[in-house]
C-alpha positions as CSV (number, residue, x, y, z in Angstrom):
1,M,0.0,0.0,0.1
2,R,2.8,2.5,0.9
3,Q,4.5,1.8,-2.4
4,A,1.5,2.4,-4.3
5,L,0.9,5.7,-2.6
6,N,4.5,6.8,-3.2
7,R,4.1,5.9,-6.9
8,L,1.1,7.9,-7.2
9,R,2.7,10.8,-5.3
10,A,5.5,10.6,-7.7
11,T,3.1,10.8,-10.6
12,D,1.5,13.9,-9.0
13,V,4.8,15.6,-8.6
14,T,5.8,14.8,-12.2
15,R,2.4,16.1,-13.5
16,E,2.9,19.3,-11.5
17,L,6.4,19.8,-13.1
18,Q,5.0,19.0,-16.5
19,D,2.3,21.6,-16.2
20,K,4.5,24.2,-14.5
21,Q,7.1,24.3,-17.3
22,P,4.6,25.2,-20.1
23,A,2.8,27.7,-17.7
24,S,6.1,29.8,-17.4
25,R,6.4,29.8,-21.3
26,A,2.7,30.0,-22.3
27,V,2.0,33.1,-24.4
28,S,-0.9,32.9,-26.6
29,L,-2.8,35.6,-28.4
30,F,-5.6,33.1,-29.3
31,V,-6.1,31.6,-25.7
32,P,-5.1,34.3,-23.2
33,G,-5.9,32.2,-20.2
34,L,-3.8,29.3,-21.1
35,K,-0.9,30.3,-18.9
36,D,-3.3,30.5,-16.0
37,D,-4.9,27.1,-16.9
38,F,-1.5,25.3,-16.8
39,A,-0.6,27.1,-13.5
40,A,-3.9,26.0,-11.8
41,H,-3.5,22.6,-13.0
42,A,0.1,22.4,-11.7
43,T,-1.2,23.7,-8.3
44,L,-3.9,21.1,-8.3
45,E,-1.4,18.3,-8.9
46,L,0.9,19.5,-6.1
47,Q,-2.1,19.5,-3.6
48,H,-2.8,15.9,-4.7
49,A,0.9,15.0,-3.9
50,D,0.6,16.6,-0.6
51,L,-2.5,14.8,0.3
52,R,-0.9,11.5,-0.6
53,A,2.2,12.5,1.5
54,Q,-0.2,13.2,4.5
55,G,-1.8,9.8,4.0
56,L,1.5,8.0,3.9
57,Q,2.6,9.7,7.2
58,Q,-0.7,8.8,8.9
59,G,-0.2,5.2,8.0
60,G,3.3,5.2,9.4
61,G,5.1,5.5,6.1
62,V,7.6,7.9,4.8
63,P,6.8,9.9,1.6
64,L,9.5,9.7,-0.8
């Protein structure tokens, strides 16, 4: 169970990084809110990772 939660947390952190990078470069005349959308999704993924870390700690595990 702990390994599965750590894998899911790693996936969330990876997704956060994948969304944050284009957010810093997104400039679009056609979709002005694109940068904000990437940034919001990155924040959401990081919140998921934090929740999984809390679950791991509550279960006696160590988030990696």
